N, C-alpha and C positions, 0 to 999 in steps of 0.2 A: 605348674606344680600338678597340679589334678592330673595331668598327660602322665605324668611320671607316676606318680599313686597306680595309675589304672596298667601301666606297664609294669610294675612290679605283682601286680595282685594278676594277670595275663602269665605272667613269668612263676608264680607259685603254682597257677592250677595247670600252667603245662609242667611243670615239676611233677607234679600231685600224681596227675597222670603219666609220665614218664616209671614214677617209680613202681605205679598200681601195676605197669606193664613188665615190669623187669621184677616183681616180686611175682607176677604168676608164672614167667619163666625159671627165674631161681627154684619155685614149686616145682618142676618137672622136672631139674636135674631132683632136688632132691627127695621126691618121690622114688626115682629109678635106683641112685646110685644101692641102696643097701642092697637092690633085689636081682642087682646084673650078674651076682653069680648064683643063687637057687635059679633064677632064670634060666641061663644059657648052660647049666649043666646037664641038662635032657639033652643037648645035643654032643653031649660029651666034652665037654669047656673045663679045662681045667684051671687050676690055679696059678699058672706060669699063660695058660693062653688066655686067663680073664686077664691077665698084666698086658701080653699084648693087646686084647679090645681098648684098654683104657689107654696105651701106648697108641693105638690108633687114631683117637679121636683127638688128643693133645696134639700130635703131628698136623692133623691135617689144620686143626687149627690152628697151629705155628705158623705155617705157611700163608693160610687165607688170611687171620686178621688184618696184618697190613696193607691186603688190598683192596679186603673191606671199608676199612679205614678210610685208604684214599679215593677211592670210588662214593663213600659219603663228602669227601671234602668238593667233588665234580656234581654230582648229580643229587648233593642234599643226606640228610639225615635220615629222613623217616620212611625216604624207601628202601633203602638197604636197612635199616634197621627192622622194618617188618617183613622183609626176602630171607632175614636170618628166623625170628623166631616161627614165619612159617616152613620153615625148612629143620626146626627143633620138632614139630609137627607131625612134618611127613617122616623126619628119620625117629620118630616115637612110633609110628605106626609099622615102617617097616620093623623093627624089633618085635612088635607086638603078633604080628604075620608070617614072622621067619618060618621056615621050615629046612633052613639048614645053617650051617656055621658061616657058609660064606655071604648071608644073607646078614646075620649080624654084623660082621665084618661090613656089610655095603651102609647099614643104620649107621653105624660108627664113623664114617666117611663122611655120609653125609652132616651128621653133626655136628661133625669137626669142622668142617667145611664151611656152612652157616654158623658154626660157632662162636663169629668174632662179635654178636651183637653188645658185649660189654663195653667194648671200645667205642664201637657208633655212639652208643648212651651216655658215656663221658662225655665223646663232643659236642654231644646234645646240651649237656650239661656245659660245658664251657659254652656255649651258644650264649647260653638263657643267662648266666650269673657271674659278673666280675667282681675281681677283689676279694677281699675275706671270708665276704660269702660262698664264695666259691668252693674252699675246703669242707666248708658245712654242707653245703648239696652233695658232694663227695661222700661224704659222710653218710648222709642220707642214703644215698643209693646202694652205700654198701650194705648199711642196716637192711635194705630191701630184701637185701641176697642173704644176706644171714637170718632173717627170719623165713625165708624161704627156706632154707636149711635144714634150721631148727624143727620145722613143721613137717615140710616135706615127708621124711623120714616116718611120722606116725602115720600122713594119710597114705603110704603106699604102706607100709604093716595092715591097716585096718584093710586096705582094697585085695592083700592078696591073701584074703581068705574066702573070696571069691573065685580068684580063680590068680594065676601069678603071673597070664597076663594085664587082666584086668588093671592095674597099676599105670600098665605101660600104655593101654589104650586112655587110660584118663590123663594122663599128662600128654598125648596127644592133643585132646579136647580141650583141656587148660591149654596150650600153646596155642592152638587153632583160635579159640576165644581171644588171646592177648592180641592178635593180629588183626581181627575184625574191630575189638576195641581200638586199636592204636590207628587204621585206619578211620577213623568213623569221629577220634577225638585228642590224638595229636595233632598239635601243630610244627609243620616245620621251621628248622628253627634256623636253618642258613638263607640268606635272601641274598646273595650274591655269586649263586650259582655259576653265572655266565663269566664270571672274571675264574674260576676255579676249571671252570673247561680249559679255558686257554693255557693251562700248565698240561708239559709232555712231559712229565716225570715218566718214568715207568712207574708201575702199579705192584710191582713187588721184583726184587731182586737181593739175593742173599746177600752180598756187598753190601748194601742199606744197611741195612741189619748190623752190619761189623760197622761198619760208620758211623752208622750214630754214639756209638760206644764212644767215640774218641770226639763228639762233638762237647765242646767248651761249656755249651749250653747247658745239655741233657744226657751228658753220658755218661757220667757217674751215677746219677741219680737209678738210669736203664740199671746199670752195672746191680746198685742196690736191690732194684725191682727183681732181678734174676734172681739174686739171693736170697731174697724173700721168697721169693716162689718157691725156690728149691727146699728151704728150711723147712715152710710149711706143708709141704708135702711128705720130705723124707719124715716130719715127724707124725704124720700120720701113720705109716707102717711102724714107727719107735712104738707110739701112745699102744696101736692094735697088739705088735708082740709083748710091749712089758705088761701090759694089762693081763693078758690071757698065760704068755708062757711061765712068768713071772709074778705075779700078783694072783693068778688062776679067777681072775671076777668072773661072774656067768653076765652072760647076753646083757640081762634087767639091769645089772649095775654098768657092764660101759655103755649101754642106752643113758642110764640117767645119766653119765656124769658126760657124756656126750652134751645131752638137750641144755644141763646146766650149764658146763663151755661154751652152747651156743649162744645162748641167754646174755651172757656176759659179755661176750663179743661185738652181741646189737646194742646191749646198752651203750658200750664203751664208743661204739659209729655212731649211733644216738646222740648221748649227752657228753660222751668224756672230749671227744673230740670238737665238741662248742666250749666245754669247760677249758681246755689246754690252750685254745686260744687266747682265750681271754686273758693264761696266765702268761704265755710266751709270744711274744711278736713274732718272733722267727717260727716260720712251718719245719726248717732245715735241724734248728734244734731241737725240738718234738720230736720227729724222726731219730734222731743220734738216740738221746734218751731210752726212746725206745728201741734200740738193737742193743743198745749195754745193757737194759732193761731184758731185753729178750735171751742175751747173754747167758747171763749170770743163772736166770732160773732153767735154762738150757743143760746148763753146767751141773744145778744142783738135781736134776733131774737124771743124770749120766752116774748121780752118785750110789745107785742103788736104795733106794730110798724106802720106805713104807707107806703102805694102802694111803692113809692119811695126809703123810708127808707129801705123798704124791699126788694126790687130788687137790692139796693146798699150792705146791709148789706150779703146778699145771693149773691152776686160775691165775699166779699169778703169770705167768707166760701172758695165757690169755687177754691178760690184760693191756700187754706191753704192745702184742704182736697183732692186735686187733685192730690200731689206728693207722700201723703202716703205709697198708697199700692204698686208703682213701688220700689220706697225705700224699704221698708219693704222685697219686694221678693229679694233686689242685696241682703242684711244684711244677712238674710237665707242661701241665697245662698254661701256668703262667711265665714258661720259659717260649713257648712258642708260640708264633706267628700266628693269627686266627684264621690262616688260609694253610695252616698247614697242622690243624688242631688234630684232627682226622687220621693223618699220617703219622704221628709221632706217636698219638694214644693207642694204636693200634699197633705200631713196634714194641711198646711199652709189655702189648696184650699178649703178642708175639713170645716175649723175654718170658712173661707169665706160665704161658703154654710151655716152652722151653722146661721151664721148673717144675711143670707138673711131669716129666717125663725124668728129667734126671734125677728127680728126690726121690722117686718112689725106686727107680731101678738102685739108683748108687745105695739107698738104703737097706734095698735087699740083700745086697753084697757085703755092708758092712756090720749085716746081722748076724753073719758065718763067722765073727770076732768076736760080735759081745752085742746084743740089744741096748744094750746100757752107752756102746761104742754111738752108735745113732745118735742120741740127743749130746755127746759131747762132739762128734763131728760136727752139727748141726749148731751146738754153741761156736767154736772156730770159726765157723762160716760167717753168725750173725755181727763177730768182733771184727771180720775181715768187712763188714758192709759197715760198719763206723766209720772204719780207718779210708776207708773211702769215700766217707760222707764230709769229712774232716779234710782231708785230700783236694776235694772235687769243689767244696766251699768258694774258696778267692778264685772260682773260675767260671763261677755259675754267674748273668746276669738275667733280670726278669724283664722279659720284651716288651708284654705287656700287662694293667694289671688286671 
């Protein structure tokens, strides 16, 4: 019994270190995202070029994430996670020292190639935590990211008063610190690497991504994950366009709304998921409710609301949408064999990256029709996700607890 208690304490300690590392990594992302355009504009970057910078990162992340996931299955989680975070440090340094637009794109490529760290971190959580506690652990990991995105922009804004390159140098140093911390404090979670090395599946092929959608245990979940990511990233475009073009909000007002919405998201991922798991036996049931709630709130956002109405409905949307990604990760993990955790979670992250490409581009096209149409189209997608959850439920089988 005492051995089991000691093992649980070691797991909690390991998860705390992992959460701290991922929080540091998320801070680097939150710090630089709001400043990408002001910094890169000195190289002649236009809003269109900026969209390509974002797409470059997401495209390379889409390709590399399942490769990183499979490599972590073969060689262990820790070395791949540290390589990813170190890659972020290098990418931020390249961006900060850029002397041309070409270097900006190279930096985004490097960051995208090593940007699959979340799937490796999720696989490490799946290795350490079993049963019902797994969803809570994924929620805590999501909260670490959410907190980084919440605090990061404020830090970046303060550092930008020194110089526009200062936040990027700070982000590089922060990522380097996270990799050093991980090297000395993080324990490897995979103890059967020799078995994984015997597997000879290709590290990546596009047909595997497509084939995964038809898998009876994880296919429907991967599809709804893609839908959720597409909606989330199209919503960002819709939010910015509606708040500026329709509501004429100031940058300060937008920042306050963003901060409050981010705080609500963190609370839902820390405490909300735990509460919901106590009320519902099925994670799939919670996800379906979240999709329906997101559908109705997005539909309301497309109805041309006033300022206070818009903010109120926005917060309702955040309450529902915040729980989707952590629970999807937990469901995928439960329905995947132990030796394929990194691969499947990597494929899921690739679909999330694909949503990061499709979402903003499609929202930009739809904004030519109407800004409100972005929300309506997103609502339709969320209802489609709900239907796929209903359709796929009977074929899903739990592989391991």
